[in-house]
PQR file with spaces between the fields and no chain letter, atoms N, CA, C, O and H, PARSE charges and radii, in Angstrom:
ATOM       1  N    MET     1      -2.815  -17.731    0.205 -0.4000 1.5000
ATOM       2  CA   MET     1      -2.609  -16.588    0.848 -0.0000 2.0000
ATOM       3  C    MET     1      -3.907  -15.926    1.487  0.5500 1.7000
ATOM       4  O    MET     1      -5.031  -15.778    1.008 -0.5500 1.4000
ATOM       5  N    GLU     2      -3.173  -15.440    3.219 -0.4000 1.5000
ATOM       6  CA   GLU     2      -3.621  -15.191    4.304 -0.0000 2.0000
ATOM       7  C    GLU     2      -4.280  -13.593    3.778  0.5500 1.7000
ATOM       8  O    GLU     2      -3.169  -13.063    3.767 -0.5500 1.4000
ATOM       9  H    GLU     2      -2.260  -15.561    3.608  0.4000 1.0000
ATOM      10  N    GLN     3      -4.791  -12.971    3.542 -0.4000 1.5000
ATOM      11  CA   GLN     3      -4.699  -11.693    3.416 -0.0000 2.0000
ATOM      12  C    GLN     3      -5.212  -10.886    5.584  0.5500 1.7000
ATOM      13  O    GLN     3      -6.084  -11.172    6.405 -0.5500 1.4000
ATOM      14  H    GLN     3      -5.693  -13.401    3.551  0.4000 1.0000
ATOM      15  N    HIS     4      -4.050   -9.891    5.553 -0.4000 1.5000
ATOM      16  CA   HIS     4      -4.305   -8.947    6.878 -0.0000 2.0000
ATOM      17  C    HIS     4      -4.868   -7.177    6.787  0.5500 1.7000
ATOM      18  O    HIS     4      -4.472   -6.425    5.897 -0.5500 1.4000
ATOM      19  H    HIS     4      -3.341   -9.659    4.887  0.4000 1.0000
ATOM      20  N    TYR     5      -5.566   -6.870    7.576 -0.4000 1.5000
ATOM      21  CA   TYR     5      -5.534   -5.542    8.185 -0.0000 2.0000
ATOM      22  C    TYR     5      -4.724   -5.049    9.551  0.5500 1.7000
ATOM      23  O    TYR     5      -4.887   -5.950   10.374 -0.5500 1.4000
ATOM      24  H    TYR     5      -5.888   -7.482    8.299  0.4000 1.0000
ATOM      25  N    ALA     6      -4.387   -4.606    9.792 -0.4000 1.5000
ATOM      26  CA   ALA     6      -3.421   -3.934   10.877 -0.0000 2.0000
ATOM      27  C    ALA     6      -4.138   -3.683   11.392  0.5500 1.7000
ATOM      28  O    ALA     6      -5.157   -3.721   10.702 -0.5500 1.4000
ATOM      29  H    ALA     6      -4.254   -3.874    9.123  0.4000 1.0000
ATOM      30  N    PHE     7      -4.390   -3.280   12.708 -0.4000 1.5000
ATOM      31  CA   PHE     7      -5.092   -1.984   13.813 -0.0000 2.0000
ATOM      32  C    PHE     7      -4.789   -0.751   14.728  0.5500 1.7000
ATOM      33  O    PHE     7      -4.078   -0.621   15.724 -0.5500 1.4000
ATOM      34  H    PHE     7      -3.562   -3.249   13.268  0.4000 1.0000
ATOM      35  N    ILE     8      -5.397   -0.101   14.194 -0.4000 1.5000
ATOM      36  CA   ILE     8      -3.594    0.883   15.306 -0.0000 2.0000
ATOM      37  C    ILE     8      -4.503    1.519   15.826  0.5500 1.7000
ATOM      38  O    ILE     8      -5.584    1.835   15.329 -0.5500 1.4000
ATOM      39  H    ILE     8      -5.975   -0.206   13.385  0.4000 1.0000
ATOM      40  N    LYS     9      -3.876    1.848   17.408 -0.4000 1.5000
ATOM      41  CA   LYS     9      -4.220    2.078   18.644 -0.0000 2.0000
ATOM      42  C    LYS     9      -2.848    2.877   18.735  0.5500 1.7000
ATOM      43  O    LYS     9      -1.773    2.304   18.555 -0.5500 1.4000
ATOM      44  H    LYS     9      -2.998    1.592   17.811  0.4000 1.0000
ATOM      45  N    ASN    10      -2.988    4.804   19.149 -0.4000 1.5000
ATOM      46  CA   ASN    10      -1.995    5.497   19.398 -0.0000 2.0000
ATOM      47  C    ASN    10      -0.515    5.736   18.758  0.5500 1.7000
ATOM      48  O    ASN    10       0.602    5.826   19.268 -0.5500 1.4000
ATOM      49  H    ASN    10      -3.861    5.269   19.296  0.4000 1.0000
ATOM      50  N    ASN    11      -0.901    5.786   17.683 -0.4000 1.5000
ATOM      51  CA   ASN    11      -0.303    5.738   16.182 -0.0000 2.0000
ATOM      52  C    ASN    11       0.727    3.349   16.465  0.5500 1.7000
ATOM      53  O    ASN    11       1.950    3.368   16.603 -0.5500 1.4000
ATOM      54  H    ASN    11      -1.808    5.713   17.269  0.4000 1.0000
ATOM      55  N    ARG    12       0.358    2.573   16.478 -0.4000 1.5000
ATOM      56  CA   ARG    12       1.281    1.834   16.792 -0.0000 2.0000
ATOM      57  C    ARG    12      -0.386    0.325   16.543  0.5500 1.7000
ATOM      58  O    ARG    12      -1.506    0.152   17.023 -0.5500 1.4000
ATOM      59  H    ARG    12      -0.635    2.557   16.366  0.4000 1.0000
ATOM      60  N    VAL    13       0.536   -0.370   15.505 -0.4000 1.5000
ATOM      61  CA   VAL    13      -0.079   -2.218   15.688 -0.0000 2.0000
ATOM      62  C    VAL    13       0.006   -2.307   17.204  0.5500 1.7000
ATOM      63  O    VAL    13       1.049   -2.263   17.857 -0.5500 1.4000
ATOM      64  H    VAL    13       1.446   -0.229   15.115  0.4000 1.0000
ATOM      65  N    GLU    14      -1.754   -2.495   17.876 -0.4000 1.5000
ATOM      66  CA   GLU    14      -2.088   -2.831   19.017 -0.0000 2.0000
ATOM      67  C    GLU    14      -1.951   -4.290   17.206  0.5500 1.7000
ATOM      68  O    GLU    14      -0.867   -4.388   16.631 -0.5500 1.4000
ATOM      69  H    GLU    14      -2.601   -2.530   17.345  0.4000 1.0000
ATOM      70  N    ASN    15      -2.976   -4.986   16.800 -0.4000 1.5000
ATOM      71  CA   ASN    15      -3.404   -6.315   16.433 -0.0000 2.0000
ATOM      72  C    ASN    15      -3.238   -6.662   14.980  0.5500 1.7000
ATOM      73  O    ASN    15      -3.344   -5.786   14.121 -0.5500 1.4000
ATOM      74  H    ASN    15      -3.857   -4.906   17.267  0.4000 1.0000
ATOM      75  N    THR    16      -3.010   -7.771   14.716 -0.4000 1.5000
ATOM      76  CA   THR    16      -3.782   -7.793   12.769 -0.0000 2.0000
ATOM      77  C    THR    16      -4.430   -9.064   12.873  0.5500 1.7000
ATOM      78  O    THR    16      -4.228  -10.106   13.496 -0.5500 1.4000
ATOM      79  H    THR    16      -2.924   -8.482   15.414  0.4000 1.0000
ATOM      80  N    PHE    17      -5.224   -8.660   12.107 -0.4000 1.5000
ATOM      81  CA   PHE    17      -6.246  -10.192   12.368 -0.0000 2.0000
ATOM      82  C    PHE    17      -6.665  -10.687   10.697  0.5500 1.7000
ATOM      83  O    PHE    17      -5.756  -10.338    9.944 -0.5500 1.4000
ATOM      84  H    PHE    17      -5.388   -7.814   11.601  0.4000 1.0000
ATOM      85  N    VAL    18      -7.322  -11.100   10.268 -0.4000 1.5000
ATOM      86  CA   VAL    18      -6.663  -12.279    9.380 -0.0000 2.0000
ATOM      87  C    VAL    18      -8.763  -12.280    8.570  0.5500 1.7000
ATOM      88  O    VAL    18      -9.778  -12.653    9.157 -0.5500 1.4000
ATOM      89  H    VAL    18      -8.060  -11.384   10.880  0.4000 1.0000
ATOM      90  N    PHE    19      -8.594  -11.564    6.755 -0.4000 1.5000
ATOM      91  CA   PHE    19      -9.995  -11.367    7.075 -0.0000 2.0000
ATOM      92  C    PHE    19      -9.717  -11.767    4.782  0.5500 1.7000
ATOM      93  O    PHE    19      -8.833  -11.518    3.962 -0.5500 1.4000
ATOM      94  H    PHE    19      -7.769  -11.260    6.278  0.4000 1.0000
ATOM      95  N    ALA    20     -10.908  -12.369    4.759 -0.4000 1.5000
ATOM      96  CA   ALA    20     -10.751  -12.780    3.951 -0.0000 2.0000
ATOM      97  C    ALA    20     -10.631  -13.272    2.492  0.5500 1.7000
ATOM      98  O    ALA    20     -10.457  -14.202    1.705 -0.5500 1.4000
ATOM      99  H    ALA    20     -11.626  -12.571    5.425  0.4000 1.0000
ATOM     100  N    SER    21     -10.963  -11.313    2.826 -0.4000 1.5000
ATOM     101  CA   SER    21     -11.468  -10.244    1.598 -0.0000 2.0000
ATOM     102  C    SER    21     -10.585   -8.255    1.630  0.5500 1.7000
ATOM     103  O    SER    21      -9.598   -7.801    2.208 -0.5500 1.4000
ATOM     104  H    SER    21     -11.104  -10.558    3.466  0.4000 1.0000
ATOM     105  N    GLN    22     -10.919   -8.061    1.328 -0.4000 1.5000
ATOM     106  CA   GLN    22     -10.702   -6.483    2.049 -0.0000 2.0000
ATOM     107  C    GLN    22     -12.261   -5.997    1.967  0.5500 1.7000
ATOM     108  O    GLN    22     -13.248   -6.254    1.278 -0.5500 1.4000
ATOM     109  H    GLN    22     -11.721   -8.429    0.859  0.4000 1.0000
ATOM     110  N    ASP    23     -11.890   -5.071    3.161 -0.4000 1.5000
ATOM     111  CA   ASP    23     -13.472   -5.156    3.762 -0.0000 2.0000
ATOM     112  C    ASP    23     -13.546   -4.382    4.224  0.5500 1.7000
ATOM     113  O    ASP    23     -14.104   -4.568    5.305 -0.5500 1.4000
ATOM     114  H    ASP    23     -11.088   -4.861    3.721  0.4000 1.0000
ATOM     115  N    GLU    24     -13.014   -2.474    3.884 -0.4000 1.5000
ATOM     116  CA   GLU    24     -13.129   -1.402    5.246 -0.0000 2.0000
ATOM     117  C    GLU    24     -14.353   -1.594    5.545  0.5500 1.7000
ATOM     118  O    GLU    24     -14.165   -2.666    6.121 -0.5500 1.4000
ATOM     119  H    GLU    24     -12.561   -2.323    3.006  0.4000 1.0000
ATOM     120  N    GLU    25     -15.459   -1.433    5.628 -0.4000 1.5000
ATOM     121  CA   GLU    25     -16.479   -1.066    6.729 -0.0000 2.0000
ATOM     122  C    GLU    25     -16.732   -2.102    7.586  0.5500 1.7000
ATOM     123  O    GLU    25     -17.362   -1.886    8.622 -0.5500 1.4000
ATOM     124  H    GLU    25     -15.611   -0.562    5.160  0.4000 1.0000
ATOM     125  N    LEU    26     -16.048   -3.985    7.107 -0.4000 1.5000
ATOM     126  CA   LEU    26     -16.567   -3.896    8.856 -0.0000 2.0000
ATOM     127  C    LEU    26     -15.131   -4.630    9.994  0.5500 1.7000
ATOM     128  O    LEU    26     -15.197   -5.184   11.091 -0.5500 1.4000
ATOM     129  H    LEU    26     -15.536   -4.161    6.265  0.4000 1.0000
ATOM     130  N    ALA    27     -13.694   -4.226    8.905 -0.4000 1.5000
ATOM     131  CA   ALA    27     -12.766   -4.117    9.315 -0.0000 2.0000
ATOM     132  C    ALA    27     -12.998   -2.241   10.273  0.5500 1.7000
ATOM     133  O    ALA    27     -12.625   -2.008   11.423 -0.5500 1.4000
ATOM     134  H    ALA    27     -13.640   -3.776    8.014  0.4000 1.0000
ATOM     135  N    ASP    28     -13.765   -1.129    9.222 -0.4000 1.5000
ATOM     136  CA   ASP    28     -13.821   -0.361   10.558 -0.0000 2.0000
ATOM     137  C    ASP    28     -14.802   -0.499   11.634  0.5500 1.7000
ATOM     138  O    ASP    28     -14.535   -0.084   12.762 -0.5500 1.4000
ATOM     139  H    ASP    28     -14.068   -1.319    8.288  0.4000 1.0000
ATOM     140  N    ARG    29     -15.562   -0.878   11.446 -0.4000 1.5000
ATOM     141  CA   ARG    29     -16.836   -1.906   12.375 -0.0000 2.0000
ATOM     142  C    ARG    29     -16.017   -1.600   14.187  0.5500 1.7000
ATOM     143  O    ARG    29     -16.138   -0.886   15.182 -0.5500 1.4000
ATOM     144  H    ARG    29     -15.778   -1.215   10.530  0.4000 1.0000
ATOM     145  N    ILE    30     -14.929   -3.083   13.448 -0.4000 1.5000
ATOM     146  CA   ILE    30     -14.192   -3.689   14.187 -0.0000 2.0000
ATOM     147  C    ILE    30     -13.929   -2.019   14.863  0.5500 1.7000
ATOM     148  O    ILE    30     -14.733   -1.132   15.148 -0.5500 1.4000
ATOM     149  H    ILE    30     -14.831   -3.663   12.639  0.4000 1.0000
ATOM     150  N    ALA    31     -12.516   -2.091   14.946 -0.4000 1.5000
ATOM     151  CA   ALA    31     -11.847   -1.746   14.536 -0.0000 2.0000
ATOM     152  C    ALA    31     -13.412   -0.635   15.839  0.5500 1.7000
ATOM     153  O    ALA    31     -13.636   -0.585   17.048 -0.5500 1.4000
ATOM     154  H    ALA    31     -11.863   -2.812   14.714  0.4000 1.0000
ATOM     155  N    GLN    32     -13.850   -0.192   14.954 -0.4000 1.5000
ATOM     156  CA   GLN    32     -14.601    1.356   16.088 -0.0000 2.0000
ATOM     157  C    GLN    32     -15.179    0.361   17.488  0.5500 1.7000
ATOM     158  O    GLN    32     -14.558    0.208   18.540 -0.5500 1.4000
ATOM     159  H    GLN    32     -13.669   -0.233   13.972  0.4000 1.0000
ATOM     160  N    GLU    33     -15.993    0.002   17.281 -0.4000 1.5000
ATOM     161  CA   GLU    33     -15.996   -1.476   18.076 -0.0000 2.0000
ATOM     162  C    GLU    33     -14.582   -2.489   19.539  0.5500 1.7000
ATOM     163  O    GLU    33     -14.773   -3.450   20.283 -0.5500 1.4000
ATOM     164  H    GLU    33     -16.498    0.126   16.427  0.4000 1.0000
ATOM     165  N    GLN    34     -13.780   -1.922   19.389 -0.4000 1.5000
ATOM     166  CA   GLN    34     -12.790   -3.064   19.915 -0.0000 2.0000
ATOM     167  C    GLN    34     -11.793   -1.565   20.467  0.5500 1.7000
ATOM     168  O    GLN    34     -10.853   -1.961   21.156 -0.5500 1.4000
ATOM     169  H    GLN    34     -13.624   -1.140   18.784  0.4000 1.0000
ATOM     170  N    GLY    35     -11.800    0.001   20.317 -0.4000 1.5000
ATOM     171  CA   GLY    35     -11.293    0.532   20.421 -0.0000 2.0000
ATOM     172  C    GLY    35      -9.648    0.916   19.782  0.5500 1.7000
ATOM     173  O    GLY    35      -8.630    1.268   20.377 -0.5500 1.4000
ATOM     174  H    GLY    35     -12.563    0.323   19.758  0.4000 1.0000
ATOM     175  N    TYR    36      -9.908    0.682   18.394 -0.4000 1.5000
ATOM     176  CA   TYR    36      -8.532    1.091   18.274 -0.0000 2.0000
ATOM     177  C    TYR    36      -8.575    2.080   16.636  0.5500 1.7000
ATOM     178  O    TYR    36      -9.177    1.703   15.631 -0.5500 1.4000
ATOM     179  H    TYR    36     -10.735    0.395   17.911  0.4000 1.0000
ATOM     180  N    ASN    37      -7.833    3.278   16.750 -0.4000 1.5000
ATOM     181  CA   ASN    37      -8.246    4.562   15.628 -0.0000 2.0000
ATOM     182  C    ASN    37      -8.306    3.992   14.930  0.5500 1.7000
ATOM     183  O    ASN    37      -9.396    3.462   15.141 -0.5500 1.4000
ATOM     184  H    ASN    37      -7.344    3.585   17.567  0.4000 1.0000
ATOM     185  N    ASP    38      -7.639    3.258   13.413 -0.4000 1.5000
ATOM     186  CA   ASP    38      -8.152    2.480   13.053 -0.0000 2.0000
ATOM     187  C    ASP    38      -7.977    1.696   12.137  0.5500 1.7000
ATOM     188  O    ASP    38      -7.658    0.721   12.818 -0.5500 1.4000
ATOM     189  H    ASP    38      -6.752    3.688   13.242  0.4000 1.0000
ATOM     190  N    ALA    39      -7.931    1.314   11.017 -0.4000 1.5000
ATOM     191  CA   ALA    39      -7.920   -0.513   10.021 -0.0000 2.0000
ATOM     192  C    ALA    39      -6.695   -0.017    8.603  0.5500 1.7000
ATOM     193  O    ALA    39      -7.009    0.668    7.630 -0.5500 1.4000
ATOM     194  H    ALA    39      -8.190    2.106   10.465  0.4000 1.0000
ATOM     195  N    VAL    40      -5.981   -0.318    8.748 -0.4000 1.5000
ATOM     196  CA   VAL    40      -5.077   -0.410    6.943 -0.0000 2.0000
ATOM     197  C    VAL    40      -5.107   -1.482    6.871  0.5500 1.7000
ATOM     198  O    VAL    40      -4.446   -2.379    7.395 -0.5500 1.4000
ATOM     199  H    VAL    40      -5.726   -0.875    9.539  0.4000 1.0000
ATOM     200  N    TRP    41      -5.961   -1.453    6.145 -0.4000 1.5000
ATOM     201  CA   TRP    41      -4.839   -3.283    5.428 -0.0000 2.0000
ATOM     202  C    TRP    41      -4.523   -3.244    4.554  0.5500 1.7000
ATOM     203  O    TRP    41      -4.900   -2.648    3.545 -0.5500 1.4000
ATOM     204  H    TRP    41      -6.498   -0.725    5.720  0.4000 1.0000
ATOM     205  N    VAL    42      -2.913   -4.584    5.002 -0.4000 1.5000
ATOM     206  CA   VAL    42      -2.085   -4.817    4.522 -0.0000 2.0000
ATOM     207  C    VAL    42      -1.836   -6.100    3.621  0.5500 1.7000
ATOM     208  O    VAL    42      -0.971   -6.588    2.893 -0.5500 1.4000
ATOM     209  H    VAL    42      -2.607   -5.068    5.821  0.4000 1.0000
ATOM     210  N    GLY    43      -2.289   -6.190    3.793 -0.4000 1.5000
ATOM     211  CA   GLY    43      -2.809   -7.170    2.460 -0.0000 2.0000
ATOM     212  C    GLY    43      -1.846   -8.725    3.419  0.5500 1.7000
ATOM     213  O    GLY    43      -2.257   -9.306    4.424 -0.5500 1.4000
ATOM     214  H    GLY    43      -2.992   -5.794    4.384  0.4000 1.0000
ATOM     215  N    THR    44      -0.666   -8.977    2.717 -0.4000 1.5000
ATOM     216  CA   THR    44       0.095   -9.608    2.867 -0.0000 2.0000
ATOM     217  C    THR    44       0.941   -9.852    3.106  0.5500 1.7000
ATOM     218  O    THR    44       1.505  -10.928    3.301 -0.5500 1.4000
ATOM     219  H    THR    44      -0.333   -8.505    1.901  0.4000 1.0000
ATOM     220  N    ASN    45       1.303   -8.517    3.151 -0.4000 1.5000
ATOM     221  CA   ASN    45       3.264   -7.259    4.434 -0.0000 2.0000
ATOM     222  C    ASN    45       2.782   -7.671    5.372  0.5500 1.7000
ATOM     223  O    ASN    45       3.126   -6.680    6.017 -0.5500 1.4000
ATOM     224  H    ASN    45       0.845   -7.643    2.992  0.4000 1.0000
ATOM     225  N    VAL    46       2.244   -8.284    6.129 -0.4000 1.5000
ATOM     226  CA   VAL    46       1.934   -7.692    7.788 -0.0000 2.0000
ATOM     227  C    VAL    46       2.695   -7.559    8.281  0.5500 1.7000
ATOM     228  O    VAL    46       3.642   -8.345    8.308 -0.5500 1.4000
ATOM     229  H    VAL    46       1.965   -9.089    5.606  0.4000 1.0000
ATOM     230  N    PRO    47       2.589   -6.079    9.136 -0.5600 1.5000
ATOM     231  CA   PRO    47       3.983   -5.427   10.174  0.2800 2.0000
ATOM     232  C    PRO    47       4.030   -5.919   11.428  0.5500 1.7000
ATOM     233  O    PRO    47       3.078   -6.435   12.014 -0.5500 1.4000
ATOM     234  N    ALA    48       5.443   -5.725   11.976 -0.4000 1.5000
ATOM     235  CA   ALA    48       4.984   -6.829   13.409 -0.0000 2.0000
ATOM     236  C    ALA    48       4.192   -6.301   14.189  0.5500 1.7000
ATOM     237  O    ALA    48       3.833   -5.212   13.741 -0.5500 1.4000
ATOM     238  H    ALA    48       6.216   -5.306   11.500  0.4000 1.0000
ATOM     239  N    ARG    49       3.439   -6.703   15.784 -0.4000 1.5000
ATOM     240  CA   ARG    49       3.679   -5.710   16.435 -0.0000 2.0000
ATOM     241  C    ARG    49       4.116   -5.009   17.532  0.5500 1.7000
ATOM     242  O    ARG    49       4.775   -5.215   18.550 -0.5500 1.4000
ATOM     243  H    ARG    49       3.731   -7.588   16.148  0.4000 1.0000
ATOM     244  N    TRP    50       3.288   -3.739   16.762 -0.4000 1.5000
ATOM     245  CA   TRP    50       4.518   -2.716   17.758 -0.0000 2.0000
ATOM     246  C    TRP    50       5.475   -1.593   17.497  0.5500 1.7000
ATOM     247  O    TRP    50       6.262   -0.834   18.061 -0.5500 1.4000
ATOM     248  H    TRP    50       2.753   -3.571   15.934  0.4000 1.0000
ATOM     249  N    SER    51       4.553   -2.170   15.361 -0.4000 1.5000
ATOM     250  CA   SER    51       4.896   -0.765   15.065 -0.0000 2.0000
ATOM     251  C    SER    51       4.725   -0.087   15.046  0.5500 1.7000
ATOM     252  O    SER    51       3.848    0.211   15.856 -0.5500 1.4000
ATOM     253  H    SER    51       3.914   -2.788   14.903  0.4000 1.0000
ATOM     254  N    THR    52       5.161    0.847   14.336 -0.4000 1.5000
ATOM     255  CA   THR    52       4.929    2.762   14.355 -0.0000 2.0000
ATOM     256  C    THR    52       3.912    3.287   13.311  0.5500 1.7000
ATOM     257  O    THR    52       4.770    3.375   12.432 -0.5500 1.4000
ATOM     258  H    THR    52       5.873    0.605   13.677  0.4000 1.0000
ATOM     259  N    TYR    53       2.565    3.791   12.563 -0.4000 1.5000
ATOM     260  CA   TYR    53       2.385    3.953   11.448 -0.0000 2.0000
ATOM     261  C    TYR    53       2.962    5.101   11.781  0.5500 1.7000
ATOM     262  O    TYR    53       3.804    5.013   12.675 -0.5500 1.4000
ATOM     263  H    TYR    53       1.869    3.719   13.278  0.4000 1.0000
ATOM     264  N    ASN    54       2.651    6.747   11.079 -0.4000 1.5000
ATOM     265  CA   ASN    54       2.823    7.524   10.213 -0.0000 2.0000
ATOM     266  C    ASN    54       1.472    8.258    9.473  0.5500 1.7000
ATOM     267  O    ASN    54       1.274    9.458    9.284 -0.5500 1.4000
ATOM     268  H    ASN    54       1.966    6.820   10.353  0.4000 1.0000
ATOM     269  N    GLY    55       0.697    7.196    9.157 -0.4000 1.5000
ATOM     270  CA   GLY    55      -0.400    7.184    7.762 -0.0000 2.0000
ATOM     271  C    GLY    55      -0.708    6.681    6.827  0.5500 1.7000
ATOM     272  O    GLY    55      -1.826    6.579    6.323 -0.5500 1.4000
ATOM     273  H    GLY    55       0.859    6.221    9.311  0.4000 1.0000
ATOM     274  N    THR    56       1.238    5.948    6.174 -0.4000 1.5000
ATOM     275  CA   THR    56       2.316    6.187    5.149 -0.0000 2.0000
ATOM     276  C    THR    56       2.920    4.772    5.767  0.5500 1.7000
ATOM     277  O    THR    56       2.665    3.751    5.127 -0.5500 1.4000
ATOM     278  H    THR    56       2.146    6.031    6.584  0.4000 1.0000
ATOM     279  N    THR    57       3.940    4.622    7.337 -0.4000 1.5000
ATOM     280  CA   THR    57       4.542    3.974    6.120 -0.0000 2.0000
ATOM     281  C    THR    57       4.798    2.785    8.236  0.5500 1.7000
ATOM     282  O    THR    57       4.656    2.932    9.450 -0.5500 1.4000
ATOM     283  H    THR    57       4.147    5.451    7.857  0.4000 1.0000
ATOM     284  N    PHE    58       5.095    2.085    7.502 -0.4000 1.5000
ATOM     285  CA   PHE    58       5.117    0.878    9.832 -0.0000 2.0000
ATOM     286  C    PHE    58       6.637    1.011    9.517  0.5500 1.7000
ATOM     287  O    PHE    58       7.403    1.001    8.554 -0.5500 1.4000
ATOM     288  H    PHE    58       5.210    1.965    6.516  0.4000 1.0000
ATOM     289  N    THR    59       6.640    1.147   10.951 -0.4000 1.5000
ATOM     290  CA   THR    59       8.212    0.977   11.347 -0.0000 2.0000
ATOM     291  C    THR    59       8.132   -0.288   12.516  0.5500 1.7000
ATOM     292  O    THR    59       7.168   -0.297   13.282 -0.5500 1.4000
ATOM     293  H    THR    59       6.017    1.154   11.733  0.4000 1.0000
ATOM     294  N    PRO    60       9.027   -1.194   12.601 -0.5600 1.5000
ATOM     295  CA   PRO    60       9.483   -2.310   13.582  0.2800 2.0000
ATOM     296  C    PRO    60       9.884   -1.346   14.292  0.5500 1.7000
ATOM     297  O    PRO    60      10.668   -0.401   14.201 -0.5500 1.4000
ATOM     298  N    PRO    61       8.801   -2.023   15.411 -0.5600 1.5000
ATOM     299  CA   PRO    61       9.847   -1.586   16.933  0.2800 2.0000
ATOM     300  C    PRO    61      11.568   -2.132   17.222  0.5500 1.7000
ATOM     301  O    PRO    61      12.116   -3.211   17.444 -0.5500 1.4000
ATOM     302  N    THR    62      11.748   -1.533   17.157 -0.4000 1.5000
ATOM     303  CA   THR    62      13.597   -1.535   17.767 -0.0000 2.0000
ATOM     304  C    THR    62      13.390   -1.777   19.740  0.5500 1.7000
ATOM     305  O    THR    62      12.569   -1.058   20.308 -0.5500 1.4000
ATOM     306  H    THR    62      11.302   -0.656   16.977  0.4000 1.0000
ATOM     307  N    ASN    63      13.902   -2.425   20.254 -0.4000 1.5000
ATOM     308  CA   ASN    63      14.300   -2.311   21.982 -0.0000 2.0000
ATOM     309  C    ASN    63      14.136   -1.746   22.464  0.5500 1.7000
ATOM     310  O    ASN    63      13.293   -1.919   23.345 -0.5500 1.4000
ATOM     311  H    ASN    63      14.570   -3.009   19.792  0.4000 1.0000
ATOM     312  N    GLU    64      14.889   -0.399   22.292 -0.4000 1.5000
ATOM     313  CA   GLU    64      14.961    0.894   23.183 -0.0000 2.0000
ATOM     314  C    GLU    64      12.995    1.389   24.095  0.5500 1.7000
ATOM     315  O    GLU    64      12.456    1.515   25.194 -0.5500 1.4000
ATOM     316  H    GLU    64      15.573   -0.258   21.577  0.4000 1.0000
ATOM     317  N    TYR    65      12.533    1.534   21.663 -0.4000 1.5000
ATOM     318  CA   TYR    65      11.499    1.634   21.786 -0.0000 2.0000
ATOM     319  C    TYR    65       9.891    0.569   23.008  0.5500 1.7000
ATOM     320  O    TYR    65       9.199    0.701   24.017 -0.5500 1.4000
ATOM     321  H    TYR    65      12.971    1.432   20.770  0.4000 1.0000
ATOM     322  N    LEU    66      10.112   -0.152   22.130 -0.4000 1.5000
ATOM     323  CA   LEU    66       9.548   -1.130   23.339 -0.0000 2.0000
ATOM     324  C    LEU    66       9.907   -1.545   25.062  0.5500 1.7000
ATOM     325  O    LEU    66       9.196   -1.715   26.052 -0.5500 1.4000
ATOM     326  H    LEU    66      10.674   -0.260   21.310  0.4000 1.0000
ATOM     327  N    ILE    67      10.980   -1.583   24.873 -0.4000 1.5000
ATOM     328  CA   ILE    67      11.614   -0.778   26.405 -0.0000 2.0000
ATOM     329  C    ILE    67      11.284    1.010   26.630  0.5500 1.7000
ATOM     330  O    ILE    67      12.205    1.632   27.160 -0.5500 1.4000
ATOM     331  H    ILE    67      11.557   -1.444   24.068  0.4000 1.0000
ATOM     332  N    SER    68      10.533    1.485   26.400 -0.4000 1.5000
ATOM     333  CA   SER    68       9.863    3.191   26.137 -0.0000 2.0000
ATOM     334  C    SER    68       8.549    3.344   26.746  0.5500 1.7000
ATOM     335  O    SER    68       7.906    4.019   27.550 -0.5500 1.4000
ATOM     336  H    SER    68       9.785    0.980   25.969  0.4000 1.0000
ATOM     337  N    ILE    69       8.505    2.619   26.153 -0.4000 1.5000
ATOM     338  CA   ILE    69       6.647    1.486   25.803 -0.0000 2.0000
ATOM     339  C    ILE    69       5.818    0.692   26.399  0.5500 1.7000
ATOM     340  O    ILE    69       4.589    0.646   26.469 -0.5500 1.4000
ATOM     341  H    ILE    69       9.027    2.071   25.500  0.4000 1.0000
ATOM     342  N    GLY    70       6.992   -0.164   26.979 -0.4000 1.5000
ATOM     343  CA   GLY    70       6.331   -1.054   29.123 -0.0000 2.0000
ATOM     344  C    GLY    70       6.388   -2.535   28.727  0.5500 1.7000
ATOM     345  O    GLY    70       6.421   -3.527   29.455 -0.5500 1.4000
ATOM     346  H    GLY    70       7.989   -0.127   26.922  0.4000 1.0000
ATOM     347  N    ILE    71       6.391   -2.430   27.301 -0.4000 1.5000
ATOM     348  CA   ILE    71       6.232   -4.240   26.271 -0.0000 2.0000
ATOM     349  C    ILE    71       8.139   -4.573   27.230  0.5500 1.7000
ATOM     350  O    ILE    71       7.914   -4.629   28.439 -0.5500 1.4000
ATOM     351  H    ILE    71       6.364   -1.625   26.709  0.4000 1.0000
ATOM     352  N    ILE    72       9.621   -4.757   26.950 -0.4000 1.5000
ATOM     353  CA   ILE    72       9.946   -4.958   27.703 -0.0000 2.0000
ATOM     354  C    ILE    72      10.780   -4.554   28.493  0.5500 1.7000
ATOM     355  O    ILE    72      11.536   -3.667   28.097 -0.5500 1.4000
ATOM     356  H    ILE    72       9.804   -4.711   25.968  0.4000 1.0000
ATOM     357  N    ASN    73      10.970   -5.255   30.366 -0.4000 1.5000
ATOM     358  CA   ASN    73      11.287   -4.412   31.367 -0.0000 2.0000
ATOM     359  C    ASN    73      12.952   -5.145   31.001  0.5500 1.7000
ATOM     360  O    ASN    73      13.294   -6.240   30.555 -0.5500 1.4000
ATOM     361  H    ASN    73      10.356   -5.976   30.687  0.4000 1.0000
ATOM     362  N    PRO    74      13.934   -3.548   31.584 -0.5600 1.5000
ATOM     363  CA   PRO    74      14.961   -3.967   31.268  0.2800 2.0000
ATOM     364  C    PRO    74      15.872   -4.228   32.081  0.5500 1.7000
ATOM     365  O    PRO    74      17.067   -3.966   31.941 -0.5500 1.4000
ATOM     366  N    GLU    75      15.173   -4.945   33.291 -0.4000 1.5000
ATOM     367  CA   GLU    75      15.040   -5.080   34.916 -0.0000 2.0000
ATOM     368  C    GLU    75      15.128   -6.651   35.024  0.5500 1.7000
ATOM     369  O    GLU    75      15.601   -7.319   35.943 -0.5500 1.4000
ATOM     370  H    GLU    75      14.203   -5.158   33.404  0.4000 1.0000
ATOM     371  N    VAL    76      14.476   -7.117   33.694 -0.4000 1.5000
ATOM     372  CA   VAL    76      14.624   -9.053   33.338 -0.0000 2.0000
ATOM     373  C    VAL    76      15.484   -9.542   33.543  0.5500 1.7000
ATOM     374  O    VAL    76      16.411   -8.824   33.170 -0.5500 1.4000
ATOM     375  H    VAL    76      14.092   -6.575   32.947  0.4000 1.0000
ATOM     376  N    THR    77      15.956  -10.737   34.097 -0.4000 1.5000
ATOM     377  CA   THR    77      17.105  -11.029   33.228 -0.0000 2.0000
ATOM     378  C    THR    77      17.500  -12.881   33.517  0.5500 1.7000
ATOM     379  O    THR    77      17.901  -13.412   34.553 -0.5500 1.4000
ATOM     380  H    THR    77      15.203  -11.321   34.400  0.4000 1.0000
ATOM     381  N    GLU    78      17.046  -13.811   31.505 -0.4000 1.5000
ATOM     382  CA   GLU    78      17.423  -14.717   31.379 -0.0000 2.0000
ATOM     383  C    GLU    78      17.666  -15.910   32.410  0.5500 1.7000
ATOM     384  O    GLU    78      18.158  -16.970   32.024 -0.5500 1.4000
ATOM     385  H    GLU    78      16.721  -13.380   30.664  0.4000 1.0000
């Protein structure tokens, strides 16, 4: 089973990466080098990208939230 770190920037999940095992030193170094605020060990419970993080809990993004941060363009129709 894959194990993951969630990389946080501005209190939201910007990316997740697979790690062979929990390695705080390596994850912190990657976070610093790549401009993330934090790296959070999530194991197999990978949060959705753009989820918000309050230091304890990940909250999945809503469409309204994704529109507000510019991920979804409400003017684009299929």
